N, C-alpha and C positions, 0 to 999 in steps of 0.2 A: 687089856685093853685096845683096844679096836682102834687101829689108827684108819681114818679111808684113805683110800689106792688114790685119792685127788690130792696133786697138790694144791699149794697154795694159789692163791692167784694174783698175778702180777698186775698194777695198778695200767688197765689198757682203756678207761676210758677219760684218756687226755682232751678228748675235744668235746666233752662236757662244760657249759660255762659255768662259771662260780657264781652262786646265787650270792644277789647281794646283800648286806645287811641292810638293816631298818634307817642306822644311820645315815648310809648311803644314799638309800631312797629319797631321804627327805632332804637331803643338798641338792641333791639332782631336778627335785620337783620345785625347792626354792629357786635356781638359775631358771628351769623354763619361765617361772611364775613371772619375775624381774625381767625378761627378755618382752614376755607378752606386755607387760605393764607397759612398757616404753613405746608400742608403736603409732602411739597416735600424736596429736600435738600437745603440743604443752600447752600448761594449763594457764587461761588469761588469753590464748589464743584468739577466742571467738570474740572479746571485747577489745583486742588488737591487734587486728590483723593485719597492720604493715610493719608490727614487727620482724613476724615471719619475711617477710620479701626483704627487706635491709640486709639479713644477715645471709640471705643465700645470695652471695653473688653480685650484687648491686650495691655492696656497701661503701663503693667511693664513690657513686654517682648518687644525688640528691636528686629526687624527680618532685616537680609542685603537681600536689594533688586537686590543685582547682582546676576546673572545665572551662576551657574556652580560649579566647585568644591572649597569647601573651606577648602581645604587640602593645610598646609604649604608649601612652596616648596623652597628650602635652594637654596643661591645664590652662595653659594662657593662649588663645585664639590669633591674636595679635604673631607673636612667635610665629605662629605655622605657616601664616600670608608672607613673611620675612623670608620666612628661609626658603620655602619651593612657591615661588609664583606659577598658579595652574593656568594653562590656557584658558581665557572666555570663551565659552561656546555661545555660540550663535541663539539668540532668545528664536522661541518658537511662536506665529502670531497665535493669536488666542482667538476661540470659536467663538466670538461674537462680534469680532472685527472682521471678519471675513464674507459674510454678506450684507454688503450695503446697499437697502432699498432706498428708495427716494420716499418723504415722508408721508407721501398719500397713502403709498402700498402700506407701508408701515402701521400706519394708524388702521389702516382695515383690516390688516391681520390680525392688531389686538383686539380691536372692536370684535371680531368673530371667533374668539376665543372661547373655545367649549370648556377649557378649563377654569378661566375668570369668571366664566357666565355661573358655572356651578358653583363655584364661590362665593360670589355674589349671590346668588340665591339663597343660601345656606346664611350668610349672616342677615340679611331682610327676613329671615325665619326666627334669628336672635341669637342662632348658635352659635357659640366661637370654635375657631378655626386653631389649628397647631399653629407653632411658631414658623415651621418652615411654609406654611399657605398662606398663613399672615403677612407673611413678606413677600411673598409670591403677586399677594397683593395689591400691596404698598406700590411696589417695584413697577408692576405693569400701569398700576392707574397714574403717579408717580414721570412715565414715560408716556402715556397716552396725553395728561395735560403741558408737557413740555411740545410732544407734536403739532395738538393745537394751537399750542401760544404762536409756535413756528409758523403754521399755517393762517394765522388770524381768526379762526374760529374762537368762539367765546361762547358757554353756556349761560352766565348770567343776563346773557339780554333778552333772552328769550322771556322769561320769568317775570322780569323787571317790565318788560313792554305789556305782558299778559294782565299785571295787576295795575298798571296805569291806566290799561282799557278797562278796564273793570271798574276804578275807581272814577272817569269818564262819564262811562255808562250811568252811575249810579248817580251822578251828578246832573245829569242830564235829565233823570225820570224824575229827579224831587223838583226839580224846576229850577234850578238853583242857577247861577251865573254861566 
């Protein structure tokens, strides 16, 4: 029997890593999976977003989720005036009160009003006006009546005189009294 001249080799490969068994690999895989599983938000966080906010840092302080002013509004108006008397503001003069015209000039302005003329033409044609236009016509005609009374002008006299003259002419033609 020939023995080889070579001596048995010593274990020189201590730098090799030990191959893990299947059980060890499975355990490590489960740990990795568990770590990856807990990365996102908790279940139900989409439906209750305020739950995450309360747990992170602001657990002691509650905020009001309502939007707008948090100032208290008094329910009774009288108590507000008794508690805080406000300074009264000076009243501003109205636009209508500023230009005061004599009645004759105001009457001529109203009689020559283009808007009033157009609205009266529409009424003569039988058309209906909007509420705003109708109120304008009513107010303007009322003002014209007031001004005519102030100036002593009467519309009814001319019509009555014409009718009386027509009746008198008719009587004369008949040969009556």
